[in-house]
C-alpha positions in Angstrom: 137.4 145.5 156.1 137.5 149.3 155.7 139.0 151.0 158.8 140.4 153.9 157.6 139.7 156.8 154.9 142.5 159.4 154.1 141.5 162.6 152.0 143.7 164.9 150.5 142.6 168.6 151.6 142.6 171.0 148.7 140.9 170.1 145.7 138.9 167.1 147.8 137.8 168.7 150.9 138.0 172.3 150.0 137.5 174.3 146.6 140.7 176.0 147.5 143.4 175.4 144.6 142.7 178.7 142.7 143.6 180.7 145.7 146.7 178.6 146.4 147.5 178.8 142.4 146.9 182.9 142.4 149.2 183.0 145.8 152.0 181.1 144.3 151.9 183.1 140.9 152.1 186.3 142.8 154.8 184.8 145.1 156.9 183.9 142.2 156.8 187.1 140.2 159.2 188.3 143.2 161.9 186.0 141.7 160.9 187.1 138.0 159.1 183.8 137.3 155.5 184.0 135.7 153.4 181.0 136.1 149.8 180.0 135.5 147.2 178.4 137.5 147.5 175.3 135.3 151.2 175.2 136.2 150.3 174.7 140.0 147.3 172.3 139.1 149.7 169.8 137.4 152.0 169.7 140.4 149.5 170.0 143.2 150.0 167.9 146.1 153.8 168.5 146.4 154.9 170.4 149.2 156.5 173.9 149.3 160.0 172.8 148.6 158.6 170.3 145.8 156.5 173.2 144.0 159.6 175.8 144.3 161.9 172.8 142.8 159.8 171.9 140.0 158.8 175.9 139.2 162.3 176.8 139.0 163.2 173.5 136.9 160.5 174.4 134.4 162.0 178.2 134.3 165.4 176.6 133.5 166.7 177.9 137.2 168.0 176.6 140.3 166.8 178.0 143.7 168.9 179.2 146.2 168.5 178.3 150.0 167.1 181.5 150.7 164.2 181.0 147.9 162.8 178.1 149.8 161.9 180.2 153.0 161.2 183.5 151.4 158.8 182.0 148.6 157.1 179.8 150.8 156.2 182.6 153.7 155.1 184.9 150.8 152.8 182.4 149.4 151.4 181.5 152.6 150.8 185.4 153.6 149.2 186.1 150.1 147.1 182.8 150.7 145.8 183.9 153.9 144.7 187.4 152.6 142.9 186.2 149.3 141.6 182.9 150.1 137.9 182.5 150.1 137.8 178.7 150.2 134.5 176.7 150.7 133.9 173.0 151.3 132.8 171.1 148.2 129.1 170.4 148.3 128.6 166.6 149.2 131.7 166.3 151.5 129.9 166.8 154.8 127.6 164.1 153.7 130.6 161.9 152.9 132.3 162.6 156.4 128.9 161.6 157.9 128.7 158.3 156.3 132.1 157.4 157.4 132.7 159.3 160.9 131.1 156.4 163.2 132.4 153.6 161.0 136.3 153.9 160.4 139.3 156.2 161.1 139.7 159.6 159.3 142.8 161.4 158.0 144.3 164.3 156.2 147.2 164.3 154.1 148.1 167.8 152.2 151.2 169.2 150.8 150.0 172.5 152.4 151.8 174.7 155.2 151.0 173.0 158.5 149.6 176.3 160.0 147.2 176.7 157.0 146.0 173.1 156.9 145.1 173.4 161.0 143.4 176.5 160.5 141.2 175.4 157.8 140.6 172.0 159.3 139.7 173.4 162.6 137.6 176.1 161.2 135.3 173.9 158.9 136.0 170.2 160.4 136.5 170.5 164.2 137.0 167.1 165.9 136.6 165.2 163.0 139.8 163.8 161.6 142.2 161.6 163.7 145.4 162.4 162.0 146.8 165.4 159.8 149.9 164.8 157.8 150.9 168.4 156.3 153.7 169.8 153.9 156.1 170.4 157.2 155.6 166.9 158.6 157.6 164.9 155.8 161.0 165.5 154.1 159.7 164.5 150.6 156.2 165.6 149.3 154.1 164.0 146.9 154.7 162.1 144.7 156.7 160.1 147.0 155.0 157.5 149.1 156.2 159.0 152.1 152.8 161.1 153.1 150.5 158.3 152.9 152.8 155.8 154.6 153.2 157.9 157.5 149.3 158.4 157.4 149.1 154.5 157.7 151.6 154.4 160.5 149.7 157.2 162.3 146.2 155.4 161.9 147.5 152.2 163.0 145.8 150.3 160.1 147.2 147.9 157.4 147.2 149.0 154.0 144.5 146.9 152.7 142.3 148.4 155.3 142.5 151.9 153.8 141.5 154.0 150.7 142.4 157.5 149.5 140.4 160.2 148.0 142.7 162.5 145.6 142.3 164.9 143.1 145.9 165.6 142.0 148.2 163.7 139.6 151.1 163.7 142.4 148.6 162.8 144.7 147.6 159.7 143.2 150.9 158.7 142.3 151.9 159.0 146.2 148.8 156.8 147.1 149.7 154.2 144.6 153.3 154.1 145.4 152.4 153.6 148.9 150.2 150.6 148.1 147.0 152.1 148.7 143.7 151.9 146.8 143.1 155.4 145.2 139.7 157.0 144.5 140.3 160.1 142.1 138.1 163.1 141.5 139.3 165.3 138.6 138.4 168.8 140.2 141.1 170.8 138.4 142.8 168.6 135.9 141.6 166.3 132.9 140.5 162.9 134.2 143.3 161.2 131.9 145.9 163.0 134.1 144.7 160.6 137.0 144.8 157.4 135.4 147.0 155.8 138.1 144.0 155.9 140.3 142.0 152.7 140.9 138.6 154.5 139.9 138.1 158.1 138.8 134.6 159.5 139.8 133.2 162.5 138.0 132.2 164.7 141.2 131.5 164.5 145.1 127.9 163.2 144.5 129.3 160.3 143.0 132.1 160.0 145.5 129.3 160.0 148.2 127.4 157.2 146.6 130.7 155.0 146.1 131.8 155.6 149.8 128.2 154.6 150.9 128.5 151.2 148.8 132.1 150.7 150.1 131.2 150.7 153.8 128.4 148.4 153.4 130.0 146.1 150.9 131.1 142.6 152.5 133.6 142.0 149.8 136.0 144.9 150.8 
């Protein structure tokens, strides 16, 4: 029986990743590293520590201890100035289908203050739990974020599904032993092949969830 649905935030609930990517690109110029939006899309879902490590590694460098805090703060500052995020079409309908039937959660690699601000702004009194990039030591693709969500939701793994859009997020969900629905909002669908099912858009997600909550076989 389906008892919980956990959503990634950026790229699933919000069309926000271009702003995150541009903020990271601007922040990394401070340390002489040039990146593109696609560089961030490929590692989306990791928390700030993971993103900084991966981008430095790609540049053939090792970050110093001060780089983590400095770049994280710089990125957040820029993001909050430039972001014009919007909720994806169809998401409110998806939430409406689920709200009174199961528990809802968000697992995001983004900064805690950013997650809380966006969720409170657009989805007040909607989600039962939030897991952010500040709440776990190892971000996606570690299974840790989703295992923490399951623990907080107090459901079994076979009672929960995950909705993701990023390769590292899908890997995290599958390593946690969860059924994963993927939507390729910013990457090629082939990069999400670890997911149990790949849906083309949020309209199809709504139909899939509708069928899922009415199915006697789940």
